[in-house]
A tleap script that builds the chain and sets N, CA, C and O, in Angstrom:
source leaprc.protein.ff14SB
mol = sequence {
  NMET ASP GLU ASP ALA ILE ALA THR HIE VAL
  VAL ASP ALA VAL ILE ALA ILE HIE ARG ALA
  LEU GLY PRO GLY LEU LEU GLU SER ALA TYR
  VAL ALA ALA LEU GLU ILE GLU LEU SER GLU
  ARG GLY LEU ARG TYR GLN ARG GLU ALA PRO
  ILE GLN ALA ARG ASN HIE ASP GLN PRO LEU
  GLY ILE VAL TYR ARG ALA ASP LEU LEU VAL
  GLU ASN LYS VAL LEU ILE GLU ALA LYS SER
  VAL ARG GLN LEU GLU ASP ILE HIE ILE ALA
  GLN VAL LEU SER TYR LEU ARG LEU GLY GLY
  LEU SER LEU GLY LEU LEU LEU ASN PHE ASN
  VAL PRO VAL MET ARG LEU GLY ILE LYS ARG
  ILE ALA ASN ASN CLEU
}
set mol.1.N position { -7.483 -16.487 2.394 }
set mol.1.CA position { -6.642 -15.712 2.977 }
set mol.1.C position { -7.554 -14.334 3.448 }
set mol.1.O position { -7.923 -13.650 2.493 }
set mol.2.N position { -7.897 -13.926 4.595 }
set mol.2.CA position { -8.732 -12.579 4.648 }
set mol.2.C position { -7.837 -11.486 4.776 }
set mol.2.O position { -6.680 -11.679 5.148 }
set mol.3.N position { -8.293 -10.285 4.485 }
set mol.3.CA position { -7.468 -8.771 4.347 }
set mol.3.C position { -6.749 -8.777 5.552 }
set mol.3.O position { -5.560 -8.505 5.383 }
set mol.4.N position { -7.191 -9.073 7.120 }
set mol.4.CA position { -6.498 -8.804 8.239 }
set mol.4.C position { -5.111 -9.808 8.143 }
set mol.4.O position { -3.980 -9.332 8.239 }
set mol.5.N position { -5.352 -11.154 7.955 }
set mol.5.CA position { -4.172 -12.090 7.891 }
set mol.5.C position { -3.230 -11.554 6.756 }
set mol.5.O position { -2.044 -11.717 7.042 }
set mol.6.N position { -3.480 -10.881 5.390 }
set mol.6.CA position { -2.855 -10.372 4.605 }
set mol.6.C position { -1.746 -9.317 5.047 }
set mol.6.O position { -0.547 -9.204 4.790 }
set mol.7.N position { -2.875 -8.414 6.012 }
set mol.7.CA position { -2.206 -7.020 6.312 }
set mol.7.C position { -1.196 -7.413 7.610 }
set mol.7.O position { -0.344 -6.612 7.994 }
set mol.8.N position { -1.363 -8.586 8.170 }
set mol.8.CA position { -0.273 -8.793 9.324 }
set mol.8.C position { 0.769 -9.343 8.588 }
set mol.8.O position { 1.880 -9.072 9.043 }
set mol.9.N position { 0.747 -10.116 7.467 }
set mol.9.CA position { 1.832 -10.475 6.693 }
set mol.9.C position { 3.086 -9.350 6.228 }
set mol.9.O position { 4.312 -9.315 6.339 }
set mol.10.N position { 2.132 -8.562 5.708 }
set mol.10.CA position { 2.629 -7.142 5.147 }
set mol.10.C position { 3.463 -6.457 6.226 }
set mol.10.O position { 4.682 -6.325 6.117 }
set mol.11.N position { 2.665 -5.970 7.407 }
set mol.11.CA position { 3.286 -5.344 8.195 }
set mol.11.C position { 4.372 -6.154 8.936 }
set mol.11.O position { 5.031 -5.538 9.773 }
set mol.12.N position { 4.621 -7.377 8.743 }
set mol.12.CA position { 5.977 -7.940 9.183 }
set mol.12.C position { 7.049 -7.687 8.150 }
set mol.12.O position { 8.210 -7.391 8.430 }
set mol.13.N position { 6.552 -7.832 6.912 }
set mol.13.CA position { 7.536 -7.749 5.694 }
set mol.13.C position { 7.894 -6.222 6.209 }
set mol.13.O position { 9.035 -5.990 6.608 }
set mol.14.N position { 6.930 -5.232 6.189 }
set mol.14.CA position { 7.401 -4.224 6.187 }
set mol.14.C position { 8.377 -3.826 7.222 }
set mol.14.O position { 9.388 -3.218 6.869 }
set mol.15.N position { 8.186 -4.091 8.388 }
set mol.15.CA position { 9.143 -3.833 9.507 }
set mol.15.C position { 10.542 -4.631 9.134 }
set mol.15.O position { 11.612 -4.087 9.408 }
set mol.16.N position { 10.516 -5.825 8.554 }
set mol.16.CA position { 11.737 -6.243 8.477 }
set mol.16.C position { 12.666 -5.589 7.597 }
set mol.16.O position { 13.875 -5.537 7.823 }
set mol.17.N position { 12.025 -5.024 6.464 }
set mol.17.CA position { 12.461 -4.334 5.384 }
set mol.17.C position { 13.107 -2.977 6.161 }
set mol.17.O position { 14.273 -2.682 5.900 }
set mol.18.N position { 12.315 -2.134 7.145 }
set mol.18.CA position { 12.824 -1.101 7.719 }
set mol.18.C position { 13.978 -1.229 8.675 }
set mol.18.O position { 14.967 -0.516 8.838 }
set mol.19.N position { 13.584 -2.322 9.254 }
set mol.19.CA position { 14.822 -2.729 10.224 }
set mol.19.C position { 16.186 -2.808 9.167 }
set mol.19.O position { 17.224 -2.316 9.612 }
set mol.20.N position { 16.211 -3.238 8.178 }
set mol.20.CA position { 17.257 -3.982 7.217 }
set mol.20.C position { 17.735 -2.453 6.510 }
set mol.20.O position { 18.923 -2.132 6.500 }
set mol.21.N position { 16.784 -1.668 5.996 }
set mol.21.CA position { 17.063 -0.590 5.228 }
set mol.21.C position { 17.359 0.714 6.061 }
set mol.21.O position { 18.335 1.457 5.959 }
set mol.22.N position { 16.392 0.802 6.822 }
set mol.22.CA position { 16.443 2.090 7.798 }
set mol.22.C position { 15.729 3.091 6.867 }
set mol.22.O position { 15.394 2.866 5.704 }
set mol.23.N position { 15.561 4.153 7.516 }
set mol.23.CA position { 14.714 5.537 6.951 }
set mol.23.C position { 15.631 6.003 5.851 }
set mol.23.O position { 16.805 5.649 5.744 }
set mol.24.N position { 14.898 6.953 4.916 }
set mol.24.CA position { 15.953 7.809 4.039 }
set mol.24.C position { 16.223 7.442 2.713 }
set mol.24.O position { 17.045 8.071 2.047 }
set mol.25.N position { 15.558 6.408 2.235 }
set mol.25.CA position { 15.722 6.026 0.884 }
set mol.25.C position { 14.689 6.376 0.136 }
set mol.25.O position { 13.766 6.971 0.692 }
set mol.26.N position { 14.610 6.084 -1.307 }
set mol.26.CA position { 13.715 6.496 -2.192 }
set mol.26.C position { 12.229 5.298 -1.607 }
set mol.26.O position { 12.230 4.218 -1.016 }
set mol.27.N position { 11.224 6.109 -2.099 }
set mol.27.CA position { 10.009 4.991 -2.196 }
set mol.27.C position { 10.198 3.935 -2.701 }
set mol.27.O position { 9.882 2.925 -2.073 }
set mol.28.N position { 10.791 3.832 -4.032 }
set mol.28.CA position { 10.988 2.739 -4.904 }
set mol.28.C position { 11.863 1.666 -4.584 }
set mol.28.O position { 11.739 0.498 -4.953 }
set mol.29.N position { 12.905 2.231 -3.751 }
set mol.29.CA position { 13.619 1.177 -2.900 }
set mol.29.C position { 12.907 0.501 -2.235 }
set mol.29.O position { 12.896 -0.691 -2.545 }
set mol.30.N position { 12.242 0.826 -1.355 }
set mol.30.CA position { 11.208 0.179 -0.086 }
set mol.30.C position { 10.282 -0.728 -1.034 }
set mol.30.O position { 10.155 -1.931 -0.807 }
set mol.31.N position { 9.678 -0.126 -2.047 }
set mol.31.CA position { 8.662 -1.116 -3.006 }
set mol.31.C position { 9.017 -2.333 -3.446 }
set mol.31.O position { 8.303 -3.332 -3.373 }
set mol.32.N position { 10.609 -2.258 -4.116 }
set mol.32.CA position { 11.102 -3.128 -4.448 }
set mol.32.C position { 11.498 -4.404 -3.592 }
set mol.32.O position { 11.254 -5.583 -3.846 }
set mol.33.N position { 12.222 -3.818 -2.428 }
set mol.33.CA position { 12.097 -4.618 -1.374 }
set mol.33.C position { 10.926 -5.280 -0.669 }
set mol.33.O position { 10.916 -6.433 -0.238 }
set mol.34.N position { 9.906 -4.359 -0.609 }
set mol.34.CA position { 8.749 -5.091 -0.117 }
set mol.34.C position { 8.227 -6.258 -1.281 }
set mol.34.O position { 7.524 -7.172 -0.849 }
set mol.35.N position { 8.518 -6.240 -2.548 }
set mol.35.CA position { 8.155 -7.469 -3.835 }
set mol.35.C position { 8.943 -8.709 -3.191 }
set mol.35.O position { 8.551 -9.856 -2.979 }
set mol.36.N position { 10.175 -8.105 -2.948 }
set mol.36.CA position { 11.120 -9.616 -2.844 }
set mol.36.C position { 10.271 -10.071 -1.400 }
set mol.36.O position { 9.709 -11.144 -1.619 }
set mol.37.N position { 10.037 -9.631 -0.141 }
set mol.37.CA position { 9.682 -10.248 0.831 }
set mol.37.C position { 8.464 -10.566 0.805 }
set mol.37.O position { 8.032 -11.310 1.685 }
set mol.38.N position { 7.627 -10.082 -0.204 }
set mol.38.CA position { 6.108 -10.851 -0.330 }
set mol.38.C position { 6.222 -11.887 -0.843 }
set mol.38.O position { 5.565 -12.814 -0.368 }
set mol.39.N position { 7.074 -12.131 -1.980 }
set mol.39.CA position { 7.470 -13.239 -2.663 }
set mol.39.C position { 8.145 -14.167 -1.830 }
set mol.39.O position { 7.823 -15.351 -1.937 }
set mol.40.N position { 8.964 -13.863 -1.073 }
set mol.40.CA position { 9.152 -14.957 -0.138 }
set mol.40.C position { 8.515 -15.388 0.874 }
set mol.40.O position { 8.840 -16.431 1.442 }
set mol.41.N position { 7.540 -14.666 1.236 }
set mol.41.CA position { 6.147 -15.083 2.340 }
set mol.41.C position { 5.091 -15.996 1.295 }
set mol.41.O position { 4.147 -16.656 1.730 }
set mol.42.N position { 5.313 -15.931 0.404 }
set mol.42.CA position { 4.289 -16.832 -0.612 }
set mol.42.C position { 3.050 -15.999 -0.807 }
set mol.42.O position { 1.904 -16.442 -0.739 }
set mol.43.N position { 3.399 -14.705 -1.064 }
set mol.43.CA position { 2.155 -13.805 -1.414 }
set mol.43.C position { 2.065 -13.140 -2.596 }
set mol.43.O position { 2.854 -12.253 -2.922 }
set mol.44.N position { 1.139 -13.516 -3.268 }
set mol.44.CA position { 0.791 -12.923 -4.700 }
set mol.44.C position { 0.358 -11.376 -4.650 }
set mol.44.O position { -0.529 -10.914 -3.932 }
set mol.45.N position { 1.246 -10.595 -5.651 }
set mol.45.CA position { 0.834 -8.965 -5.476 }
set mol.45.C position { 1.338 -8.472 -7.048 }
set mol.45.O position { 2.166 -9.036 -7.764 }
set mol.46.N position { 0.603 -7.308 -7.314 }
set mol.46.CA position { 0.679 -6.735 -8.597 }
set mol.46.C position { 1.259 -5.307 -8.139 }
set mol.46.O position { 0.739 -4.514 -7.354 }
set mol.47.N position { 2.470 -5.189 -8.834 }
set mol.47.CA position { 2.997 -3.867 -8.711 }
set mol.47.C position { 2.508 -2.966 -9.650 }
set mol.47.O position { 2.610 -3.256 -10.842 }
set mol.48.N position { 1.811 -1.550 -9.185 }
set mol.48.CA position { 1.722 -0.601 -10.237 }
set mol.48.C position { 0.045 -1.110 -10.327 }
set mol.48.O position { -0.481 -1.021 -11.436 }
set mol.49.N position { -0.771 -1.631 -9.192 }
set mol.49.CA position { -1.960 -1.987 -10.061 }
set mol.49.C position { -2.936 -0.893 -10.501 }
set mol.49.O position { -2.947 0.239 -10.019 }
set mol.50.N position { -3.799 -1.360 -11.516 }
set mol.50.CA position { -4.417 -0.168 -12.138 }
set mol.50.C position { -5.478 -0.307 -11.230 }
set mol.50.O position { -5.815 -1.277 -10.551 }
set mol.51.N position { -6.073 1.117 -11.354 }
set mol.51.CA position { -7.215 1.565 -10.789 }
set mol.51.C position { -7.982 2.271 -11.557 }
set mol.51.O position { -7.685 3.454 -11.721 }
set mol.52.N position { -9.064 1.758 -12.165 }
set mol.52.CA position { -9.819 2.643 -13.035 }
set mol.52.C position { -10.929 3.437 -12.173 }
set mol.52.O position { -11.374 3.093 -11.078 }
set mol.53.N position { -11.312 4.719 -13.014 }
set mol.53.CA position { -12.405 5.493 -12.450 }
set mol.53.C position { -13.437 5.739 -13.231 }
set mol.53.O position { -13.120 5.672 -14.419 }
set mol.54.N position { -14.793 6.053 -13.002 }
set mol.54.CA position { -15.989 6.492 -13.839 }
set mol.54.C position { -16.455 7.647 -13.536 }
set mol.54.O position { -16.186 8.217 -12.479 }
set mol.55.N position { -17.045 8.013 -14.244 }
set mol.55.CA position { -17.737 9.418 -14.271 }
set mol.55.C position { -19.355 9.283 -14.867 }
set mol.55.O position { -19.654 9.057 -16.040 }
set mol.56.N position { -20.200 9.464 -13.846 }
set mol.56.CA position { -21.613 9.046 -14.351 }
set mol.56.C position { -21.944 8.246 -15.257 }
set mol.56.O position { -22.668 8.386 -16.243 }
set mol.57.N position { -21.102 6.999 -14.681 }
set mol.57.CA position { -21.222 5.564 -15.262 }
set mol.57.C position { -20.532 5.596 -16.515 }
set mol.57.O position { -20.900 4.715 -17.292 }
set mol.58.N position { -19.593 6.398 -16.950 }
set mol.58.CA position { -18.902 6.456 -18.189 }
set mol.58.C position { -17.231 5.991 -17.511 }
set mol.58.O position { -16.671 6.555 -16.571 }
set mol.59.N position { -16.743 4.905 -18.254 }
set mol.59.CA position { -15.520 4.753 -17.830 }
set mol.59.C position { -14.243 5.837 -18.374 }
set mol.59.O position { -14.128 6.298 -19.510 }
set mol.60.N position { -13.455 6.047 -17.337 }
set mol.60.CA position { -12.293 7.226 -17.604 }
set mol.60.C position { -11.089 6.471 -17.893 }
set mol.60.O position { -10.072 7.151 -18.035 }
set mol.61.N position { -10.975 5.146 -18.019 }
set mol.61.CA position { -9.771 4.374 -18.001 }
set mol.61.C position { -9.205 4.189 -16.829 }
set mol.61.O position { -9.784 4.384 -15.761 }
set mol.62.N position { -7.799 3.721 -16.975 }
set mol.62.CA position { -6.876 3.555 -15.856 }
set mol.62.C position { -6.452 5.101 -15.283 }
set mol.62.O position { -5.750 5.765 -16.045 }
set mol.63.N position { -6.728 5.532 -14.362 }
set mol.63.CA position { -6.153 6.851 -14.011 }
set mol.63.C position { -5.295 7.042 -12.567 }
set mol.63.O position { -4.863 8.118 -12.152 }
set mol.64.N position { -5.188 6.014 -12.051 }
set mol.64.CA position { -4.353 5.778 -11.046 }
set mol.64.C position { -3.657 4.563 -11.106 }
set mol.64.O position { -3.898 3.868 -12.093 }
set mol.65.N position { -2.795 4.111 -10.226 }
set mol.65.CA position { -1.701 2.930 -10.064 }
set mol.65.C position { -1.373 2.881 -8.848 }
set mol.65.O position { -0.586 3.749 -8.469 }
set mol.66.N position { -1.773 2.046 -8.030 }
set mol.66.CA position { -1.406 1.603 -6.506 }
set mol.66.C position { -0.145 0.884 -6.693 }
set mol.66.O position { 0.071 0.038 -7.561 }
set mol.67.N position { 0.754 1.345 -5.701 }
set mol.67.CA position { 2.025 0.975 -5.270 }
set mol.67.C position { 2.162 -0.586 -5.722 }
set mol.67.O position { 2.937 -1.056 -6.555 }
set mol.68.N position { 1.250 -1.205 -4.986 }
set mol.68.CA position { 1.046 -2.872 -4.775 }
set mol.68.C position { -0.551 -3.311 -4.614 }
set mol.68.O position { -1.340 -2.776 -3.835 }
set mol.69.N position { -0.760 -4.073 -5.249 }
set mol.69.CA position { -2.129 -5.006 -4.241 }
set mol.69.C position { -1.703 -6.347 -4.061 }
set mol.69.O position { -1.138 -7.037 -4.910 }
set mol.70.N position { -1.983 -6.648 -2.996 }
set mol.70.CA position { -1.735 -8.068 -2.430 }
set mol.70.C position { -2.575 -8.747 -2.371 }
set mol.70.O position { -3.516 -8.474 -1.626 }
set mol.71.N position { -2.566 -9.839 -3.091 }
set mol.71.CA position { -3.544 -10.979 -2.733 }
set mol.71.C position { -5.175 -10.563 -3.630 }
set mol.71.O position { -6.219 -11.203 -3.506 }
set mol.72.N position { -4.995 -9.492 -4.390 }
set mol.72.CA position { -6.032 -8.543 -4.879 }
set mol.72.C position { -7.052 -8.336 -3.814 }
set mol.72.O position { -8.251 -8.332 -4.093 }
set mol.73.N position { -6.562 -8.143 -2.465 }
set mol.73.CA position { -7.373 -7.490 -1.446 }
set mol.73.C position { -6.906 -6.671 -0.516 }
set mol.73.O position { -7.612 -6.210 0.382 }
set mol.74.N position { -5.465 -6.390 -0.690 }
set mol.74.CA position { -5.236 -5.060 0.375 }
set mol.74.C position { -4.032 -4.433 -0.532 }
set mol.74.O position { -3.002 -5.005 -0.887 }
set mol.75.N position { -4.441 -3.127 -0.800 }
set mol.75.CA position { -3.750 -2.449 -1.281 }
set mol.75.C position { -2.936 -1.496 -0.599 }
set mol.75.O position { -3.416 -0.850 0.332 }
set mol.76.N position { -1.407 -1.296 -1.073 }
set mol.76.CA position { -0.466 -0.766 -0.588 }
set mol.76.C position { 0.091 0.687 -1.057 }
set mol.76.O position { 0.446 0.809 -2.229 }
set mol.77.N position { 0.159 1.591 -0.328 }
set mol.77.CA position { 0.568 2.746 -0.748 }
set mol.77.C position { 1.813 3.132 0.098 }
set mol.77.O position { 1.664 3.579 1.235 }
set mol.78.N position { 3.152 2.944 -0.506 }
set mol.78.CA position { 4.263 3.630 -0.021 }
set mol.78.C position { 4.732 4.972 -0.024 }
set mol.78.O position { 4.571 5.638 -1.046 }
set mol.79.N position { 5.304 5.481 1.002 }
set mol.79.CA position { 5.753 6.976 0.844 }
set mol.79.C position { 7.078 7.197 1.632 }
set mol.79.O position { 7.340 6.447 2.571 }
set mol.80.N position { 7.658 7.889 1.389 }
set mol.80.CA position { 9.323 7.973 1.998 }
set mol.80.C position { 9.091 9.876 2.578 }
set mol.80.O position { 9.988 10.611 2.165 }
set mol.81.N position { 8.449 10.277 3.082 }
set mol.81.CA position { 8.078 11.691 3.394 }
set mol.81.C position { 8.396 12.122 4.525 }
set mol.81.O position { 8.653 11.218 5.321 }
set mol.82.N position { 8.488 13.201 4.939 }
set mol.82.CA position { 8.439 13.632 6.159 }
set mol.82.C position { 7.667 13.112 7.371 }
set mol.82.O position { 7.995 12.537 8.409 }
set mol.83.N position { 6.540 13.526 6.853 }
set mol.83.CA position { 4.924 12.965 7.643 }
set mol.83.C position { 3.839 12.888 6.728 }
set mol.83.O position { 3.675 13.584 5.726 }
set mol.84.N position { 3.064 11.917 7.192 }
set mol.84.CA position { 1.990 11.814 6.178 }
set mol.84.C position { 0.936 12.600 6.464 }
set mol.84.O position { 0.496 12.660 7.612 }
set mol.85.N position { 0.399 13.312 5.425 }
set mol.85.CA position { -0.484 14.358 5.476 }
set mol.85.C position { -1.910 13.673 5.329 }
set mol.85.O position { -2.114 12.467 5.193 }
set mol.86.N position { -2.810 14.644 5.381 }
set mol.86.CA position { -4.295 14.120 4.960 }
set mol.86.C position { -4.790 13.694 3.654 }
set mol.86.O position { -5.706 12.884 3.507 }
set mol.87.N position { -3.945 14.454 2.408 }
set mol.87.CA position { -4.047 14.116 1.193 }
set mol.87.C position { -3.678 12.594 1.123 }
set mol.87.O position { -4.381 11.765 0.546 }
set mol.88.N position { -2.497 12.310 1.774 }
set mol.88.CA position { -2.126 10.955 1.547 }
set mol.88.C position { -2.990 9.810 1.854 }
set mol.88.O position { -3.055 8.809 1.141 }
set mol.89.N position { -3.663 9.991 2.956 }
set mol.89.CA position { -5.144 9.394 3.373 }
set mol.89.C position { -5.962 9.311 2.577 }
set mol.89.O position { -6.368 8.212 2.200 }
set mol.90.N position { -6.537 10.732 1.990 }
set mol.90.CA position { -7.270 10.695 0.931 }
set mol.90.C position { -7.092 9.981 -0.175 }
set mol.90.O position { -8.009 9.348 -0.699 }
set mol.91.N position { -5.941 10.018 -0.609 }
set mol.91.CA position { -5.384 9.287 -1.820 }
set mol.91.C position { -5.716 7.604 -1.998 }
set mol.91.O position { -6.054 7.062 -3.050 }
set mol.92.N position { -5.511 6.911 -0.608 }
set mol.92.CA position { -5.749 5.557 -0.407 }
set mol.92.C position { -7.003 5.555 -0.349 }
set mol.92.O position { -7.378 4.810 -1.254 }
set mol.93.N position { -8.091 6.062 0.333 }
set mol.93.CA position { -9.132 6.169 0.372 }
set mol.93.C position { -9.929 6.248 -1.189 }
set mol.93.O position { -10.863 5.501 -1.478 }
set mol.94.N position { -9.557 6.944 -1.805 }
set mol.94.CA position { -10.185 7.089 -3.224 }
set mol.94.C position { -9.883 5.824 -3.937 }
set mol.94.O position { -10.779 5.192 -4.496 }
set mol.95.N position { -8.231 5.307 -3.933 }
set mol.95.CA position { -8.142 3.809 -4.579 }
set mol.95.C position { -9.007 3.025 -4.080 }
set mol.95.O position { -9.699 2.406 -4.888 }
set mol.96.N position { -9.226 2.820 -2.720 }
set mol.96.CA position { -9.987 1.712 -2.159 }
set mol.96.C position { -11.392 1.855 -2.765 }
set mol.96.O position { -11.888 0.851 -3.276 }
set mol.97.N position { -11.960 2.806 -2.757 }
set mol.97.CA position { -13.500 3.029 -3.270 }
set mol.97.C position { -13.265 2.541 -4.919 }
set mol.97.O position { -13.688 1.483 -5.384 }
set mol.98.N position { -12.592 3.441 -5.569 }
set mol.98.CA position { -12.553 3.162 -6.990 }
set mol.98.C position { -12.198 1.771 -7.385 }
set mol.98.O position { -12.641 1.282 -8.424 }
set mol.99.N position { -11.332 1.061 -6.499 }
set mol.99.CA position { -10.911 -0.672 -6.646 }
set mol.99.C position { -12.042 -1.272 -6.208 }
set mol.99.O position { -12.124 -2.408 -6.675 }
set mol.100.N position { -12.997 -0.966 -5.467 }
set mol.100.CA position { -13.830 -1.964 -4.531 }
set mol.100.C position { -13.373 -2.585 -3.765 }
set mol.100.O position { -13.914 -3.629 -3.403 }
set mol.101.N position { -12.320 -2.192 -3.301 }
set mol.101.CA position { -11.466 -2.805 -2.016 }
set mol.101.C position { -12.116 -2.570 -0.308 }
set mol.101.O position { -13.249 -2.104 -0.184 }
set mol.102.N position { -11.617 -2.790 0.436 }
set mol.102.CA position { -11.928 -2.942 1.777 }
set mol.102.C position { -10.918 -2.242 2.519 }
set mol.102.O position { -11.224 -1.252 3.184 }
set mol.103.N position { -9.441 -2.781 2.447 }
set mol.103.CA position { -8.391 -2.431 3.232 }
set mol.103.C position { -7.145 -1.731 2.296 }
set mol.103.O position { -6.876 -2.069 1.143 }
set mol.104.N position { -6.488 -0.726 3.044 }
set mol.104.CA position { -5.411 -0.162 2.379 }
set mol.104.C position { -4.243 0.120 3.532 }
set mol.104.O position { -4.466 0.600 4.644 }
set mol.105.N position { -3.110 -0.235 3.077 }
set mol.105.CA position { -2.031 0.445 3.906 }
set mol.105.C position { -1.173 1.539 3.516 }
set mol.105.O position { -0.498 1.505 2.487 }
set mol.106.N position { -1.184 2.291 4.143 }
set mol.106.CA position { -0.272 3.527 3.937 }
set mol.106.C position { 0.652 3.749 4.798 }
set mol.106.O position { 0.537 4.133 5.962 }
set mol.107.N position { 1.937 3.403 3.971 }
set mol.107.CA position { 3.248 3.008 4.736 }
set mol.107.C position { 4.366 4.258 4.571 }
set mol.107.O position { 4.761 4.511 3.432 }
set mol.108.N position { 4.764 4.870 5.464 }
set mol.108.CA position { 5.807 5.914 5.458 }
set mol.108.C position { 7.295 5.347 5.899 }
set mol.108.O position { 7.603 5.098 7.065 }
set mol.109.N position { 7.917 5.233 5.077 }
set mol.109.CA position { 9.401 4.253 5.379 }
set mol.109.C position { 10.276 5.575 6.036 }
set mol.109.O position { 11.190 5.259 6.798 }
set mol.110.N position { 10.070 6.921 5.806 }
set mol.110.CA position { 10.738 8.034 6.631 }
set mol.110.C position { 10.386 8.296 8.184 }
set mol.110.O position { 9.931 9.315 8.703 }
set mol.111.N position { 10.758 6.983 8.799 }
set mol.111.CA position { 10.380 7.434 10.034 }
set mol.111.C position { 11.356 6.564 11.055 }
set mol.111.O position { 11.711 5.459 10.645 }
set mol.112.N position { 11.762 6.953 12.225 }
set mol.112.CA position { 12.513 6.292 12.931 }
set mol.112.C position { 12.320 4.841 13.215 }
set mol.112.O position { 13.124 4.004 12.804 }
set mol.113.N position { 11.149 4.503 13.988 }
set mol.113.CA position { 10.512 3.145 14.008 }
set mol.113.C position { 9.456 2.957 13.127 }
set mol.113.O position { 8.695 3.916 12.990 }
set mol.114.N position { 9.187 1.735 12.368 }
set mol.114.CA position { 8.252 1.500 11.244 }
set mol.114.C position { 6.918 1.636 11.725 }
set mol.114.O position { 6.064 2.164 11.013 }
set mol.115.N position { 6.610 1.134 13.070 }
set mol.115.CA position { 5.453 1.033 13.440 }
set mol.115.C position { 4.774 2.477 13.536 }
set mol.115.O position { 3.558 2.583 13.700 }
set mol.116.N position { 5.603 3.562 13.427 }
set mol.116.CA position { 5.053 4.533 13.755 }
set mol.116.C position { 4.580 5.435 12.153 }
set mol.116.O position { 4.012 6.526 12.110 }
set mol.117.N position { 4.940 4.741 11.170 }
set mol.117.CA position { 4.751 4.851 9.734 }
set mol.117.C position { 3.645 4.023 9.041 }
set mol.117.O position { 3.465 4.063 7.824 }
set mol.118.N position { 3.010 3.367 9.783 }
set mol.118.CA position { 1.725 2.611 9.331 }
set mol.118.C position { 0.389 2.863 9.611 }
set mol.118.O position { -0.145 2.602 10.689 }
set mol.119.N position { -0.190 3.399 8.593 }
set mol.119.CA position { -1.833 3.813 8.733 }
set mol.119.C position { -2.656 2.643 8.070 }
set mol.119.O position { -2.365 2.358 6.909 }
set mol.120.N position { -3.498 2.053 8.602 }
set mol.120.CA position { -4.447 1.138 8.398 }
set mol.120.C position { -5.391 2.079 7.918 }
set mol.120.O position { -5.660 3.028 8.654 }
set mol.121.N position { -6.087 1.957 6.523 }
set mol.121.CA position { -7.005 2.620 6.009 }
set mol.121.C position { -8.428 1.759 5.642 }
set mol.121.O position { -8.401 1.336 4.487 }
set mol.122.N position { -9.386 1.494 6.223 }
set mol.122.CA position { -10.347 0.822 5.926 }
set mol.122.C position { -11.560 1.521 4.640 }
set mol.122.O position { -11.488 2.750 4.654 }
set mol.123.N position { -12.312 1.136 3.882 }
set mol.123.CA position { -13.121 1.451 3.118 }
set mol.123.C position { -14.512 0.979 3.661 }
set mol.123.O position { -14.873 -0.119 3.237 }
set mol.124.N position { -15.123 1.449 4.292 }
set mol.124.CA position { -16.739 0.723 4.435 }
set mol.124.C position { -17.898 0.936 3.274 }
set mol.124.O position { -18.776 1.777 3.078 }
set mol.125.N position { -17.340 -0.536 2.455 }
set mol.125.CA position { -18.295 -0.457 1.129 }
set mol.125.C position { -19.491 -0.290 1.613 }
set mol.125.O position { -20.456 -0.193 0.855 }
savepdb mol mol.pdb
quit
């Protein structure tokens, strides 16, 4: 399955979760619900996926953990904030670059309609 197909399944799951739970919960509740939805849809994922960094070709070890990595292709970073900021986008883009991934979804569950809280971020490798 390619990144676009995975992202479509994730977005469908996220919308279902938001309809059921609504806004206002902690990020961890939405990530836990997303794990259940992904499993029910037959998608493999890794929670708190480690992201390693390098400096001048020297490994720095695991310096970041993405909320979810779906099918080892699509990075998911969940938030429950008043609004997404540029720093959230930069965070996902950094994770994508360090992880050698091309697609991430930045999700803000603290919105009245979930479609307003979905930001697709591409890393042009």
